[in-house]
N, C-alpha and C positions, 0 to 999 in steps of 0.2 A: 462435633458433626457440624454439617452446614444445614441451612434453613432457607428456604424460598419463602419470600415475604411479598404479599400482595402490595403494589406501590400505593393502593389507596388506603393501607393501614396507616394509622399514625404512630405505630410503635417502631420507631427508628433505632431505639437502643436495644437491639436484640444481641445478647451474648452468645456467640457461635465459635465452636472450635474450628481449627484449620481441617480442611477437606481431606478426608482419607479416600484411599483408592477404592475401598469396599463400599464407601458411601457414594462415590462417583458412579460406580457399576449401579447401585440402586437408583441413582438419579437417571441413568440412561434408561432402565427398564421403566421406570414411571413416566419418563418423557415419551417413550413409545406408545404406553397406554394412553397418555394425554394426547398423542398425535391422532389417534383413531376417533376419540370422543370429540376433539377440536374440528377435525375436517368434516365428520358427519354433521356436527352442529352448524358449522358455517356455511358449508357447501350443499347441504341436502335439500335446501329450497332451490338453489339454482339448478340442480340436476332436473327439477321438474319444470323448468322454464322452456318454452318453446320460444326461442329467440328469433325473430323474423330478421333476416338480412334484408337491407334495402335493395329493391329492384332497380336497377339503372338501364335495363335493357330497353326502356323507352325513352331515354335521355336523347335530347335533340342534338343535332350535330353541332349546334351553336355551343352547347356546354362542352362537347368534347373538343372543340376547337380552341377552348381557354387554356388547354393543357397540351401545347404543341411540342414541349420538350420530350425528347425520347429517353425513357428510363430502362437501362440495361440491368437485368437481375445479377449479372456477373460482377457489377459495379456497384452493389447495393451500399457498401459502406461510403461511398462518396456522397450519398444523399443524407448523411447524419444531421445536417443543419438545414436541409431543404424543406421549407414549409409548404411549397407547391406540392411537393411529393406526398407530405403528410396529409394533404387535403384532397388527394385524388379520390374519385369514387370508388367505393368498396369493391364493386367488380372488376375494376381495373387493378386494384390491389391484390385481389385473390389472383387473378391470373399472374400477376408479378410474383408473389410469394410461392405459388405452386409450380413455378416454371423449373424445369430441370436444371436450367442454367443459373439458378440463385447460388451465389456464394455463400457457404454455410461454415467457412473455415474458423470463424471467429463467433461462437454462439452466443457470447456474453454481449458482444457489440450489437449483433443483430437483434438481441433482445432490447436492448436500449432503443433502437430505431422503432421497432413495435410497440414499445411503451408510449413512445411520442406519438405514433398514429393512434394508439387507444386514447390518448388525451383529447383527439379530434372527433373520433367515430365511436368511442366508448363501447358499449356491447356488440355493436355491429363488427367490431374488429376482432372479436374473441377467435373466429376460425383461423384469422391469419397466423396465430401462434402455433398452429399444427406443423409448420415447418421446424420447429425446434424440438430437439429431444430434451425433455426436462432433465434427465440424468447427466447430460453433457454440460449443464451449466454450472457455474461456480455457486458455492453456498450463498453468497452475497447476492447473486442474481435470483436465487430461488426465494430468497427473503423479499426481494423487490416485487416478485409476481405475487407472492401472498399478500403483500400490502397493497397491491393495485386493484382499486375498488371500480374500476373502469370496465373489467372483462368478467365474463362468466368463466371461472376457472376450469369447470369440467368440460366446457366446449374448447377451451384452448388447450387443456391438456387432460384428455379422457381418462388417463390412468393416474391421475394425480393422488387419489386416494392410496393407491398401492405404494407410490414412490415417495410420500412425504414421510414415512416413518423413520427412515434413515436419516433425513435431513433434520427432522425435529428431535432426534436423539442426540445430535451435536448441539442444537440450540431449540429450546422449547419455545413454541409460539402459543400465546395465548390470545383470547379474544381482543380486538383493537381497543377496548376499553380498558385493558390491563396489560401492564409490562410486568416482566419477570425480574426479580431482584435478589441477587445472591449476595449475602452478607458473610465476610470472614473477618473476624475480629483479630486483633494482634495477641500472640501468646508469647510470653517472655522466652527469648531466644529463637523464636520460629523464624523460618526463612521461606515458608510457603504460604503465599498470599494470593492475591487476586491474579497476578501474572502467572503463577503456577497453576492456578486452577483453570485459566483460559488455555493453557498449554496442554493441560490434561484433556480438555474438551476436544481440542484440535488434534489430539494424538501425535503431539510432536512439538518441537520449538515453535511457538506461535508466531514469531518473525518469520521463519523460513516457509511457515504455512500460509503466509499473507494475512493473518488474522490480527496482528499487532505490526504497526510500522514504527521504526525507530530512526530519527534522523539527528544530524548534530553538524557542527561547524567542523568537518573533517580537515585533515591537513592538505588533502590533494584538491579541494574545492577550488582554490585560487587558480590554479593552472587551467581550470575549465572555463573561468570567467575572464581570462586574459588580465588578472591583476596580480599575478604572482608566479612562483615556480613550486615544484615539488621534488623531493627526492625520498624515496622510502628507505626502510632499513636494507642493510645488505644480506638479503636472504634468497636462495635459490626460488624461482618462479614469483618473483615479486610483480605485483600487478595493480592496475587500478580498474575500478568499475563504475559503470554509468548506468543508473536506474532510471528509465523514462516513464514509469508508471503505466497508466492507461494509453499513452501516446503511441507506444510499440512501433517505431519508426522503420522504415527501410533505408539503411544507411548505404550510400554509394561512393563515399569518399571521406578521408579524414587526413588531418594535418597535424603534425608535431613539430614544434619549434623549439630549440634549445637557446638558452640565454648565453651572453658572451662568457660568464663566469663559470659556465658548467662545462668542465674540460673532459670529465668522464663520460664519454658518448656510448650510448646504447647501440649494439650492433644487430642483435636479432631479437624478433618478438612476434607474437601472434595477435591478431585481432579476431576476436571471436563474439558469437552472439548466443542468447540462450532466453528462455521463457521461465525457468525455474532455478537458476543458479547451480544446477546440477549437471545437466546435459549441455555441452557447449560444441557449437559448430564453428569451424574455423572458416572465417571468411577471407583473410589475407595474412600470408606470412611474409615477414621482412627478412631477408638474409643479408649476410656480410656483403654480397656483391651490390646491393642497393645502399646508396649512402646519402647523407644529407648535403643540400646544395651550399654554395659559398655564403648564402644568408643563413646557414644553419637550420634550414627548414627541409623537412621530409613531407611530401604530399603524394597520396596515391588514389587513383580513381578505378573502380572495379564494377562489374555488373552483378547486382544482388537482387533477388525477387523475395527473399525472406524478411519477415517482420519479426522483431524481437524486442522484449521489454528490457533486457539486460545485455550491454556490450562489455567486452573485456580487453584491455591490452595487457599482455604477460610477457615478461622477459624470459626468453627460452636459451640463452647463451650468456657469456660473459661480457661485459662492457669493455671499453678499450682499456679501462684501467684494471682489468681482471676481476671485477666485483660483479655483484648481482642487482644492484639498486635500479628501481625504475626511476628514470631521471627525465625530467621535462620542464621547460619553461611555459609553454601554453599547448593546449590541445584543443583542436576543433573537429566537430563531426559535421557532415553534410548529408542531407537526404529529405526525405518526405515522410509524413504521416497522415493516415486517413482522418484524423481528428483535427487537422488544420485545414484552413480553406485554402483556395488556389494562391492567393496573394501571399499568405503565410509561407506557403510551401516554397514559393519561388523565392522568398527571403532566406529561408532555411538553406536553400541550395547554394546561395551566394555568401550568406553572413554566418552560418553555423545554426543547426537546429536547436541546439542547447540555449543558445541566446535568445532565439525567437521564443521558445517556450517559457523561458524564465521572464520574458518581457510580458507575458499575459497576466491579468489582474489576479488570478486565483493562486495564491501562494501555495496552497497545499497540492497543487499540480506540479510545483517546479520540479526539474530534474535534479536528482540526488546522486552525487558521486562519493565514492570511498575507495579505498585501497586494501591491499593485502594486510597492511598494520593495523586496520580498523575491524573490530570484532564487535560491533554493535549487538548482534544476534546474541552474543554470549552474555550480554547483560542480564538476560533471563535465566541464566543457569546459576544456581547458588554453589555448584561445585567447581566453576572455573577459577583457575589460579592465576590467569592472565590479567591484562588490563586494556582498557580502551583509554587512548590519550588524544585529546582533541588538539587542533591547532592552537597557536600561541595568540589568542585574540581576546580581547575584553569581551565580556558577556558570553564566554563559551557555555554551551549548552547540550543537553541531549533531551529529545522530545519524543513522547509516546503517544502515537495515534490509534485510537481504539475503534475507529470507523463507526459502525452501527451500534456500538456500545457506549455508555458512559460510567464515569466512576465518581463516586464521592468518597474522598479518602479522609481516613480518621488518624492513621499512622503511616509512615513509610520508613523504609531500611535502605541504607547506603552502606556498601562495602567496597574496601580498596584492596588490592594486593598488598601483602604484607612488606614486600622490600621497596615499595614506592616511598619516596621522601615528600613528594609535593602532595600531601593529603589536603583534603578540602577543608576550608575555614570560613569561608565567606560565600553564602548563595541564597537564593530565593527558590522557594517551590511554588509553581503558579499553575493555574488551569484555565482553559479557554474552550470555546466551541467554535471559534471561527480563525484562529491564529492572528487575529487582529487585537482584540481586547482580552486582556490577561488579569485574572483575579489572584491576588497573592493568597496563598494557603498557608505558608510558613516561611520565615527568613531567619538567617544566623549570620552573626557578625563575630569574626575572631573566635571562632568555635573550635574547641580542641577534643570534641567528642570522639571524632574517627581517629584521633591519635592515640589509640591503645593497643594492646597486644594483639587484639584481633582485628584490627582496623575495621570495625563494623559499628554503626551507630543506628539506634532507633529514635524516630522523632515524631512527636505529636503535632498534628495539624490544628490549626487555629482559625476555622471559618467561623464567621459570625452566625451564619445559618447554613443549614444542610444544602450543598449545591452538588450537581452532578456536571462533569466535564468529559468532552471527547478527547481533548488534549491535556497531558501532563508534561510539564517541563521542569527540569532542574537547570537553573541558570547561574553560573558563577558571578559575583558581584564585586569580588576582590582579588587580590593575589592568593594563591596558595601557600602552603607552609614552606615550599621551595623558593618563593618570591616570584612565581610565574603566573602567567594567565591561563595555562593549560589546565583542562578538566581531566582528572584522572578517575576512572570509576572501573570497578570489576562486577557489581551486581547491584541491581536495584529493584526493590518490591513495594507494592502498595497494599495496604489493608483498609477494609472498609466496605462500601455497597457497591456491586457491579450491577448496572442497570441494562437489560436487554431491551432495545426498543423494539 
C-alpha cells in the first residue's frame, strides 16, 4: 500500500509497498474530498472580504503623463518584462485586461504577467484575473495561482471552488504549512517506483504529459551548436527535434550545412512545428528541385505567424545514396520569441535563436535537441525492450527534472536492453536543486552488477542525511564494458519519498 506522510512527522522510515491501481483510485477519491475541505477552509474568509479597488478617477493629469507609452492589449505578451506596465494604475490595467482586443491565445503566459502585476498591486489586482478561464490553464499554472498570496482567489476566479476538485485529484494541495509526501519503498524485483506513480497520476507517460522532463547529451546536439555533425540510423522518417521549452518561438528561416566528408546528401525533408509532439504542422517542405549551394549550405526563409514549442526536421525520401539517414553538419534556426527582449530577438534573427537562448544564464531554460534515435521518454517504461544511447562523450548523462516536486531517493533501478554489450560499469548518481551544485547520492567503479542475465541492477543510496532534490542525474564517470563513453539505458526508476511542494 501507499501512505501519505505529513512532512512535519519525524517518522521517515515508513515501510510502504508499491502503489496499486486500486489504491490509486482511493487516493483520487480522498483527494477530491480533501479539495472541498481545503478550499472551504482556506478561502472561506476571503469570500466575505469586500475588497475595495483603488479609485484613480481623480488622478491628476501629471500622474497620467508619467505613463506616456501606449500599451496595446493585442501585444500583451511583449510586456512580459516591462516594469512600467506592471506599475500602471489599477483603473488603466482594468481597461487593458477587459479590452476585447486582449490576446488570450497563451493563457499560461498571460497568467505569469498577471502574477507579476499582483506582486505590485496585491489584492487590488484580483479582478484582473477575470480575463482567464481557470480550466484553460495548465496544472502547473493552477498550482501557481493557489500558491499566490497576493490575490483574493474567489474574486480572481469566482468558480474556483467548483473547478478545483479535478485539479486536486491529480495533485493534492494541503495548507501552506504542510507538504504532501508519498513514500514508495523498494520491494525485491519491483520495477514500479516513484516515476511509475507520477505517470499514474498524470494518466499517461509523465514525460509526454510534461510532468517530468528528461535531458541528456544526445548524439544530434553537436550539430545545433556548430561544434560537430550528426548522422542518424538508416531508418525511414529519420528526424531531429528541437524543444524550446517556454520560449515557443516563431521561426521564419533555417539553415542546414553539410560537411565536406558527408557525401550522402539529403534530398527531401519536412520542417514542422508542434506544441505536443503529436500534432505536427508542416511549415516548409524541401524537394529534390531545391539543392544545396556550392558551399554545401541550404537556406530558406518563409512567412510564419505560428509559435511552437517543438520543431522537427524529418527526412521524407531517400538520400543521394539511396538511404534514409538524417545527415547534417550544422543546423541553425532563425526567428523571434516573446520571452526575449528586442536586442535578443535581433540577435536571434542574425546569429540563430538556439545560440541566443543557450547563452542566457539559466541552464534549465536551454534548448534541448534530440533525434528519432533517442527515446528518452521510454526510460519511464519498464516494458520497453529498446535502448537510449547517448553521444560518445565523457561524463555522458541522463537528467530527470521533477519541476514542482522533489525526491529523496533510497534505492534506484537501472536496466539495459539484453543484447547491449556496452553495459554501465562506472557512474555517479547525484541530485541538485539548481543544476549548478550537485550532491553525490551513490557512485560505482568497475561495477559488474548490470552484467547479468536480466541486465538489471538495484542500488542503495548513501546520503548522509535525508535530502530532497528537484533534479536527479546518472552520469557516466568512466568507460562502459565496451570501452566507450556512450551511456546505454533502457529503464530508470527511483524509490523513496516524493515531495509535492
